C-alpha angles and dihedrals in degrees: 000000000000119000120233112212125214106279137194117225114249134199133293128211117278097198109035117122105173123161124224090227095052118093089239093221121181095220123193091006120177119214120185122197125168092352092302118122119213111199134165109276118263096008136106114226091223093055097057130078134195121221129208134179100023091137089053093066097257136074128227119186127201123185110245088224087072095044100086130160110192122189123182134171106229135186099176098068126074129188091242091055100041123110123299125260096049131166106218130197132185121201132180124219129224092260096048099264121132132237116200119198125185120185121193144153124246113184105303096344135082115224123208117193117191123190123181124200111189120211091225135008116257122189095225090048090051091053099055131349116186130199109216109194147166138174131232143165115187103011120045090191094057120055124207109264125247112212107225129146095239139126094222104116091203090058091050090053092054094262119129131178132217129179122240121219125219114235134205091273092058095250129119121237144181134169128208131189126205128189108252095234092065092066147131101066144117122252106214120188149154131201122242137188131172120272097223113252092357111096090217119091127230114243121216109206135171122280088260087062093245137104122287106253126196129179116235121195092012138055134236088249126199132291094227137096099033115231127024116333136179129214126211092259094055098259116142127215129198122204129175133174120226122141098178103039113110092203137014123199123196108217118202125195127201096189122045089210092058122107095198127050123253090218136021124191122190106217111229113236093222102041100030103037132077113182104313095336120101113203145168136168138207136196090238141340092261114187093342122105106179140015143197138171139247115207120197126196097016100095116092121228093000145023136262127203100176126122110243135198121258104255089223098047112134097192120044118197113248111285115247128176111268096011124109121244108257134180117246117243095231138083124255110274112253118257130208106238093166111139096020119133126177107237089227094203118186117247097249094054094054124114111182131206116200115208144164109236096218097039092048098072105002093101115093089235089077087074091215126143116266092253088058102041116108101000144082092285092056089053088054093051091055095053090117088067091060091047091051091055094043095242117162099181135044120202110202119207109238113310097186120114108272149166103295091201091062118027142282087277092080105065127179096189133041107189106063139044122248112280093228089063088071126080091238096039093242135106096256094055094042090051093049098044090048091053092047087051090051094047092049093046091051090051088058095048095255121132122214121225130184130216105221132193114203100150099079145005137211116288091247095044129144100247090063090071097039100056117327095178091058099039102043141049117274135182124231093279093058097250119132114260096198117009094220104031108110120222092233097181094051106109098243093046089046089051093049091051095048090043087054095049092049093051092053091051098045102035100035102022093233113182103211146344135229111210111213123208086022097168089072090060088072097061130103128223094284099040096268121143115254122211091204107025108197095220094052091048093045095052090047093055101030106128094216093050093043094107098042124095113242121200129187116215117188097201112128115210091204100051091031091223140093120262110205120209142157100267120206102234110173086209088290110079119082122193141223099243108226090170090062089056094046096046096046091049092048092051097050092049089053099257135107133044120297088228089067091056089047091055093052093046091056094051102273100279090183088072106026108032093095103090094315132074147211091292086069090060113090105196129202139164098192125027142188088273128050123022122344117237099265088050092053088068097037107047131045109149120154095263087058093057093117089057093066091219135153125207092206094237106324135049118245128335117006143164095210108127096211093053093044092050091050091050093051091050091050092052089053090047094053092052094043094054091046093057101040095048118096109255136056117309116225112198116197122225112265098016090104092065106031100265110184135198091198090256094304118134091198116116090218088064093060112118133218114268111273106220092188089064090064089069096048119104091256092047095050096050095046093045092052090044091054089048089051094049094047087050091049091052090052095045090047098039090135089073105019104037103053127158090190129043118266114254115257093247090057094065129064126191123202146171117231092275094048092261119127116285120264091250097170097038111104089197094055111115101169128083131163126191129194118200114198121213124219094227117048095196127284123242124207129190091258107030149356114263123217113295138221102197129169125279126222120197127184131184127197116190093168130104092236129068120250130215103231122204116203124213118243110277120234117285111283093019138096134201119254126185116242099168139022111163090197096063124089124260131298093018099055091086132029132181093207095041132227113259118240118228120225116246087205132346109304096001124104119176127182129185111229112201125227115280093011144119131212136193128199130187129201108232131179114264113242117217 
């Protein structure tokens, strides 16, 4: 195998505009060799012109007098003494000889120096050694034609021949010059010498039995990093992974409105490939503005000739109907992060608000200018809404470019935000506005999280054309099991996922990620379950991701349901707790065991007790899929059985007072349980103002956020209630914001009469819980210092009222009511609390209405 020496990238043409459909003929070319000029018969060089780019819609003319190919056999120049800044290549021949090639640039010309060191001296070789050569860009089997009036069939095929001379060192050398504006191209050649009496020549090829191939006007480049990268001196490097592609074509566009490339370069599998990485580099982008790739031989059971986006592209050209997605040939604009500081919130203090970037402000009720509506800038403009609620973290539904016909949960790219999320509907504005949003959120103590989908792509995604056998699941016969299911634990896919996460953390300063369909992150190459999936472990211990929060969500966008599993966590991974949602819904509709509710209230020890804690449980009652909160209490037809909802007595909209009152209490109950349970509450966009999907669980039926609903009577009271509950969690963080589980002796469980709960009674619909504080309040001679009294919580999911007997409060303290979801607004919650009178000394009873919850706090009695 030939050896590729370390090379230095060299320049590319600044003016070339050659179409892939044109013949790329070098018309009226002048080649000089040994001071003799070979020109087309009957024509003056100065009178002729060469034309490029006619098929691209514009014409560039170059005087033929400037289009000169010079080839000279030289014995005075050696590779070691040639000009600086060379790209050097060393090839081996079939017989063990060596071919050294050096490519450099002198002024406006590229110089190619070829030196052949034979393994043994051959008489015929010594007599005459010929370099038979041609040049090509996009098709190695078809050389660019040289227009000469000659009967030589090789010349008509674009093949030329030049003799080499033997120097004093016993090697054979030749040097060729090419005008710089002809580049980029490949010089392909073989060596020939006569075979004695036989008229046929003997060819000397590489040890791969192929032509020697040398890039001119561009360099081999480097295999890392993947994607488009820029060096400090302005050079650009392209790198793409494909193990199974037979050929890779780099497609360069000089017009962002063009459907076809201005130039296509077929990357040589020897010069431009290291392992499974194809690469090339240029001095600059020149006239080109965007790029893509064509991959041949990688698609199974078919072929694809489409131009595809670089999976690692950071900037995507503005999307237009009928045009392929392409990467832009420029670096990401700099952003001023000065003054930014990540909030660095501990897990137990988080309160997340999940939202869809477009739906959040797209509705005209947001009263935002058109350039802010439905994008990152719109989210930034509504930061006061998060502050009013008390939210300290926002969880954005997937922002990766995706299949618009489905949902953002079917991405095709992982290194850029959707263009529609920028004010100008392009990548640059989307990136800038997203960074401005993150910076503004951080300044207000709000962390930013991304939902990410790395388990699958769109069915017509880009990875299917690059290397489907490497990127996607396959069975033992090598056929794809699921066309768009990514093989996440395969090394190159794992690398892409980790590279993406690192990019979002370093470039956008994202604070955490929620991984959807996380159960598929545990599968091996053939779908088998892995006890130690490499991807999960890598993310857990990656040094760049060490300060980010990582959350596993088992919801599957295909099956539209959550798939629970035992997730390997390495004390780093948190989880979206679907069991919390299920058990709370069952309890509030009068089904399920109260023991299940108790487990969720205490932080889901059945899931998180092994080396984690309640702060690893992200709890929710309504999500971005299924029924929103208001519909959970309004619709429960048979086709919604999986939603575990209850319509409170009548299906859909109603004007019945009893039904409406019950629904309001149930909404309050859901929110109350969510915020008083140990774990991280996750609130869904629109639930604070009664956003409805009309009883449809489909994601596509979700509506844009109605900002007018925030100011309705319902919106006002629910928003204030949420704000109160978040403040309560912060004030009573000693009991409600715990990183570790509460000790068993710090929790008391009761029935309504202080007897033990009916744990094993499936008809039991009442449960009371007492949380016992460490400090009972401290009294000084002059004042009462801040207290940390006990909390007493009771839940009645039955249709009858219950007479609740409270336990005696700690000495010197009395119970006050903070919440009763059955009361009218604004009296159903109070920050200061309403004192409870004693019916008799030492006895405090309280009537808890049907379908309601109450909260009491022990506070120090004032004289």
